[in-house]
C-alpha positions in Angstrom: -20.7 22.7 1.4 -20.7 19.3 1.7 -22.1 18.5 -2.2 -19.6 20.8 -3.6 -16.6 19.2 -1.6 -18.2 16.3 -2.7 -18.1 17.2 -6.8 -14.1 18.7 -6.3 -12.2 16.3 -8.1 -8.9 18.4 -7.4 -9.5 18.4 -3.5 -10.0 14.4 -3.8 -7.7 12.7 -6.1 -5.0 10.9 -5.0 -1.6 12.0 -7.4 -1.5 9.3 -9.8 -5.0 10.2 -11.0 -4.5 14.0 -11.6 -2.4 14.6 -14.9 1.2 15.1 -14.7 2.3 18.6 -15.6 4.9 17.1 -18.0 6.4 13.7 -20.3 9.1 11.7 -18.9 11.5 13.4 -21.4 10.6 16.6 -19.7 8.1 18.1 -22.6 4.5 18.6 -22.2 2.4 15.2 -22.6 0.3 14.4 -25.6 -0.6 11.1 -24.0 -1.0 10.0 -20.3 -1.2 6.3 -19.4 -2.0 5.1 -16.0 -1.1 1.8 -15.1 -2.8 0.5 -12.1 -3.8 -2.6 -10.2 -7.6 -3.7 -9.5 -9.4 -0.6 -7.9 -6.8 1.9 -7.7 -9.3 4.6 -9.6 -8.2 4.0 -12.9 -11.6 4.7 -14.3 -12.2 7.4 -11.7 -9.1 9.2 -13.2 -10.3 8.6 -17.0 -14.0 9.7 -16.3 -13.3 12.8 -14.6 -10.3 14.3 -16.8 -13.5 13.9 -19.6 -15.7 15.6 -17.7 -12.9 18.4 -17.6 -12.5 18.1 -21.3 -15.8 18.2 -22.5 -16.4 21.1 -20.1 -13.3 22.9 -20.5 -12.3 22.9 -16.6 -9.2 24.2 -15.5 -6.1 23.3 -14.8 -6.9 20.1 -16.9 -8.6 22.3 -20.0 -8.8 25.8 -21.1 -11.6 25.7 -23.0 -14.1 22.7 -23.6 -13.0 19.7 -26.1 -15.7 19.2 -28.8 -15.3 16.0 -30.0 -14.0 13.0 -27.5 -13.1 9.5 -28.5 -14.2 6.6 -25.6 -12.6 3.5 -26.6 -12.9 0.2 -24.8 -12.2 -3.9 -25.0 -15.8 -4.0 -26.4 -19.0 -1.4 -26.9 -20.6 -3.5 -23.1 -17.1 -2.0 -21.6 -17.7 1.4 -22.9 -21.5 1.5 -21.7 -21.3 -0.6 -18.5 -17.5 0.8 -17.4 -16.7 3.9 -18.7 -20.0 5.5 -19.1 -22.8 4.1 -16.6 -20.2 2.4 -14.7 -20.2 3.4 -10.5 -16.7 5.5 -11.6 -18.0 6.4 -15.1 -18.1 9.9 -16.8 -21.9 9.6 -15.7 -21.6 9.7 -12.5 -18.9 11.9 -11.7 -21.1 14.5 -13.1 -23.8 16.5 -10.9 -27.3 15.7 -11.6 -27.5 19.2 -13.5 -24.7 18.8 -16.2 -24.7 15.0 -16.9 -24.4 14.3 -20.4 -27.4 12.3 -21.6 -26.4 8.9 -23.6 -28.1 8.5 -26.7 -27.7 5.0 -27.0 -28.7 4.2 -30.8 -26.3 7.1 -32.1 -23.7 5.4 -29.3 -22.2 8.9 -27.7 -22.6 11.0 -24.8 -23.9 14.5 -25.5 -23.1 17.7 -22.9 -25.9 20.8 -22.9 -22.9 22.6 -24.2 -22.5 20.8 -27.4 -19.5 18.7 -26.3 -20.3 15.2 -27.9 -18.0 11.7 -26.9 -18.1 8.7 -29.3 -18.2 5.3 -28.0 -15.8 2.5 -30.1 -15.2 -1.2 -29.8 -11.3 -1.9 -30.1 -12.8 -5.3 -31.4 -13.9 -3.3 -34.5 -11.0 -0.9 -35.6 -12.0 0.1 -38.8 -15.2 1.7 -37.0 -12.5 4.6 -36.3 -12.0 5.2 -39.9 -13.7 8.6 -40.4 -14.6 10.1 -37.1 -12.2 12.5 -35.9 -11.5 14.1 -32.2 -9.5 16.4 -30.4 -9.2 14.0 -27.0 -9.6 10.3 -26.4 -9.9 8.2 -23.2 -9.0 4.3 -24.0 -9.6 2.1 -21.1 -7.7 -1.4 -20.3 -5.9 -1.3 -23.9 -4.0 -4.2 -22.4 -6.8 -6.1 -22.9 -7.8 -5.3 -26.8 -7.9 -8.1 -29.0 -6.5 -5.9 -31.9 -4.2 -3.5 -30.2 -2.3 -2.1 -32.6 -4.8 -1.5 -35.2 -7.4 -0.2 -32.6 -4.4 2.3 -31.7 -3.4 3.3 -35.1 -6.9 4.1 -36.2 -7.3 6.2 -33.0 -4.1 8.2 -33.7 -5.4 9.1 -37.2 -8.7 10.2 -35.7 -6.9 12.3 -33.0 -6.7 15.6 -35.1 -9.1 18.4 -34.1 -7.6 21.1 -32.1 -4.3 22.5 -31.9 -3.1 20.0 -29.3 -4.7 16.6 -29.5 -4.5 14.9 -26.0 -5.3 11.0 -24.9 -5.4 9.4 -21.8 -4.8 4.9 -21.3 -6.1 3.2 -18.3 -5.1 -0.1 -17.4 -3.5 -2.7 -16.0 -0.4 -3.8 -17.8 0.2 -7.0 -19.3 3.8 -7.1 -21.0 1.8 -6.2 -24.6 4.3 -4.9 -27.1 2.3 -1.9 -27.5 1.8 -1.4 -23.8 5.4 -1.2 -23.4 6.7 1.1 -26.5 4.1 3.4 -24.9 5.1 3.1 -21.1 9.0 3.4 -22.4 8.1 6.5 -24.6 10.3 9.8 -23.1 6.4 11.6 -24.6 4.6 9.8 -22.6 3.2 10.7 -18.9 2.9 7.8 -16.9 1.2 7.5 -13.1 1.1 4.3 -11.3 -0.4 2.9 -8.5 -1.4 -0.4 -6.8 -5.0 -1.1 -5.5 -3.8 -0.7 -2.0 -3.4 2.9 -2.9 -7.2 3.4 -3.4 -8.2 0.8 -0.1 -10.1 3.5 1.5 -12.9 3.0 -1.2 -12.7 -0.7 -1.5 -14.1 -3.5 0.5 -11.6 -4.4 3.9 -12.4 -7.8 3.0 -11.6 -7.7 -0.6 -8.1 -5.9 0.5 -7.9 -9.3 2.8 -8.4 -11.9 0.6 -6.6 -10.6 -2.7 -3.6 -9.8 -0.3 -3.4 -12.9 1.1 -4.0 -15.1 -1.7 -2.0 -13.3 -4.5 0.6 -10.9 -3.1 3.8 -11.2 -4.7 2.5 -14.0 -7.2 2.7 -13.0 -10.8 -1.1 -12.2 -11.1 -0.7 -10.5 -8.0 2.0 -8.3 -9.2 0.2 -7.8 -12.8 -3.5 -7.1 -11.1 -2.6 -5.5 -7.7 0.5 -3.9 -8.0 -0.3 -3.1 -11.6 3.3 -3.9 -12.8 4.2 -5.7 -15.9 5.3 -9.0 -15.3 7.7 -10.4 -18.3 9.3 -13.2 -19.5 11.8 -14.5 -22.3 11.2 -17.0 -24.4 14.9 -18.7 -24.4 14.7 -18.5 -20.6 15.0 -21.8 -18.6 12.4 -21.0 -16.1 8.6 -20.1 -17.1 6.1 -18.4 -14.6 3.8 -20.9 -15.6 5.9 -23.5 -14.2 6.5 -21.7 -10.8 2.9 -20.8 -10.1 1.7 -23.6 -10.7 3.8 -25.6 -8.1 3.7 -22.9 -5.9 3.0 -24.0 -1.9 1.9 -22.6 1.1 3.7 -24.6 3.3 6.5 -27.1 3.1 5.8 -30.5 4.3 8.4 -32.2 7.0 12.3 -31.7 5.6 15.2 -34.2 5.9 18.1 -31.8 5.0 18.0 -27.4 5.1 20.5 -25.5 3.3 21.3 -22.1 2.8 23.0 -21.0 -0.2 25.3 -17.9 -0.4 26.4 -16.5 -3.9 28.8 -13.9 -2.7 29.4 -10.5 -4.5 32.6 -10.6 -7.0 34.9 -9.0 -4.3 33.7 -10.9 -0.9 36.4 -8.3 0.9 34.7 -4.7 -0.5 31.7 -3.2 -0.7 30.4 -4.7 -4.3 27.4 -6.0 -5.6 24.6 -8.1 -4.4 25.3 -11.2 -2.2 22.9 -14.1 -3.9 21.1 -15.3 0.1 18.5 -18.4 -0.7 17.4 -21.2 1.6 15.6 -24.8 0.1 15.3 -28.2 1.7 14.5 -31.7 0.6 11.8 -34.0 1.8 13.1 -37.6 2.1 11.4 -38.5 -1.0 13.2 -36.0 -2.8 11.2 -33.3 -3.5 12.7 -29.4 -3.1 11.1 -26.4 -1.6 12.4 -23.3 -1.6 12.1 -21.8 1.4 13.4 -18.1 1.8 15.6 -15.4 -0.6 17.0 -13.0 1.9 19.5 -11.4 -0.8 21.7 -8.4 0.2 22.3 -5.3 -2.3 25.4 -3.7 -2.0 26.6 -4.6 1.5 30.0 -5.2 3.0 30.8 -8.7 3.8 29.9 -8.5 7.4 26.5 -7.5 6.7 25.3 -10.1 4.0 27.5 -12.8 6.1 25.0 -11.6 9.3 22.3 -12.0 7.4 23.5 -15.2 6.0 23.8 -16.5 9.4 20.7 -15.2 10.7 18.7 -17.3 8.3 20.8 -20.2 8.9 19.7 -20.2 12.4 16.1 -19.3 11.6 15.8 -22.2 9.5 17.9 -24.8 11.9 20.0 -25.1 8.5 22.1 -28.1 8.2 24.8 -26.4 6.1 25.6 -23.7 4.4 26.7 -23.9 1.2 28.9 -20.8 -0.2 30.4 -20.0 -3.7 34.7 -20.0 -3.1 35.2 -18.7 -6.7 34.6 -15.4 -5.5 37.1 -14.3 -2.8 37.9 -18.1 -1.1 38.6 -18.6 2.1 37.6 -14.8 2.8 34.1 -16.2 2.5 34.8 -18.7 5.1 36.3 -16.4 7.0 34.0 -14.0 7.2 31.2 -16.1 7.9 33.5 -17.6 10.7 33.5 -14.2 12.4 29.7 -14.2 12.7 29.5 -17.8 14.0 32.2 -20.0 14.3 29.9 -23.0 14.4 28.3 -22.5 11.2 29.5 -25.6 8.8 30.3 -23.8 5.3 30.4 -26.0 2.4 32.4 -24.5 -0.2 31.5 -24.9 -4.1 33.8 -24.4 -7.0 31.9 -23.0 -10.1 33.7 -25.1 -13.1 30.8 -24.3 -15.4 29.2 -20.9 -17.3 25.6 -19.6 -14.8 23.4 -21.0 -18.2 25.0 -24.5 -17.6 24.7 -24.4 -13.9 21.2 -23.8 -13.8 20.2 -26.3 -17.1 20.1 -29.4 -14.2 18.3 -27.1 -12.1 15.5 -26.2 -14.6 15.4 -29.6 -15.5 14.0 -30.5 -11.5 11.5 -27.8 -11.9 9.7 -28.8 -15.1 9.5 -32.4 -13.7 7.6 -30.6 -11.0 10.2 -31.5 -8.3 10.8 -28.1 -6.8 8.4 -26.1 -5.8 8.3 -22.3 -4.0 6.7 -21.7 -0.1 5.0 -18.3 -0.8 6.6 -15.7 -3.5 9.7 -14.5 -4.1 9.2 -11.9 -6.4 12.6 -10.6 -6.9 14.2 -14.1 -7.2 11.3 -14.9 -9.7 11.8 -12.3 -12.4 15.6 -13.3 -12.5 14.6 -17.2 -13.6 12.4 -16.0 -16.0 14.1 -13.2 -17.2 17.8 -15.6 -17.6 18.8 -16.6 -21.1 21.6 -18.1 -22.5 22.9 -14.6 -22.2 22.2 -13.6 -19.0 19.9 -11.2 -17.6 18.5 -8.7 -20.1 19.9 -5.2 -18.3 23.5 -7.2 -17.9 23.2 -7.5 -14.2 24.6 -10.7 -12.5 21.6 -13.3 -11.3 22.9 -13.5 -8.0 19.6 -14.8 -6.4 19.4 -17.1 -9.1 22.9 -18.1 -8.4 22.3 -18.8 -4.7 19.1 -20.9 -5.9 21.2 -23.0 -8.6 23.5 -23.6 -5.5 20.9 -24.6 -2.9 19.1 -27.1 -5.4 21.9 -28.1 -7.0 23.4 -29.4 -3.3 20.3 -30.9 -2.0 19.0 -32.6 -4.9 21.9 -33.0 -8.0 24.8 -33.9 -5.4 25.6 -37.5 -4.1 25.6 -37.8 -0.6 25.3 -34.0 0.5 24.4 -35.9 4.0 22.4 -37.8 6.0 18.7 -37.3 6.2 17.3 -36.4 9.3 13.6 -35.8 9.1 11.7 -32.6 10.8 9.1 -30.5 10.4 9.6 -26.9 9.6 9.8 -24.5 12.9 
């Protein structure tokens, strides 16, 4: 009984490892795209799907698929990961049903006659000619010739009433992958590394989370997210990553900057709240982002004052273009002793951010830890704003904080102290 249960994939699988019923647009799917972090179980999902297709196992398949394509980054990856790996195709079969690997012909053969051919994405033309009823493409984001290999594979999916395919990959902002992920005809599954933590070494989880959580690499490789930036953005992820710090040195001044919503008297957009400090030598360290979404004034004011008190900051800097004295009064309601420095925007957001971006480029601004939402705004903000039209509230608050500390003459007398 235990042996049978160990091979009962439908009872063991995580939700992201089982085929969705419908595509994103509501129709039946022909492409199932699994985006996941390292160790999230993508390979196991692909191998189990191929097994079900080859053997005709309901509910995944109603009859065996006689011809299947296996496409990996290289031929070595196909064999060592997709076929012979610990979560590969042969491993997920019971010994009696396990397909044999014919190395000279680069194919797996099942006892029922089903065949899976192995292909390297480095050789797109090798996909010319063969035809299939199903395909498994692994780590598409790493393919050397993604568009060419993908196109050749599509031309070969022409057997049966309804050819289907699965893609398992850690995402990268590849045009092809982004196009597939946004297609209404694609069935999309997503999972991070921690979803599959039970099957991973605890030391691995502890190490990667403590070292990479929230960083660009961690969000891509652990959380399985698309991490994007735009060519005309003022800030780059490379600069932010290169200058990231684990701790702040003794700081001469600390400020909390607030970018209030467009209507300070009612529930509106997000309120940007960012804290930063500066050393006696002029190096700026971004300490916190506690931006609050769509909150009433008393809520975001309390959040800003709490951060000010927690960091023992020197001033609370707030933009007064939106709401004017209402900003000062709502903060005073929370704590009348908090000194509020009013700043006014006389230039556009992009122009205000340019001098701050120059400080980043010079290596004078570091982030203490990771601030994913803030950093996304930074690298997606261009001359026309954010791509989705949102207001860059976190970035605005960052700009006010850094400007006050490093670009405003006589911002205040320094008093060096360590971080609490």
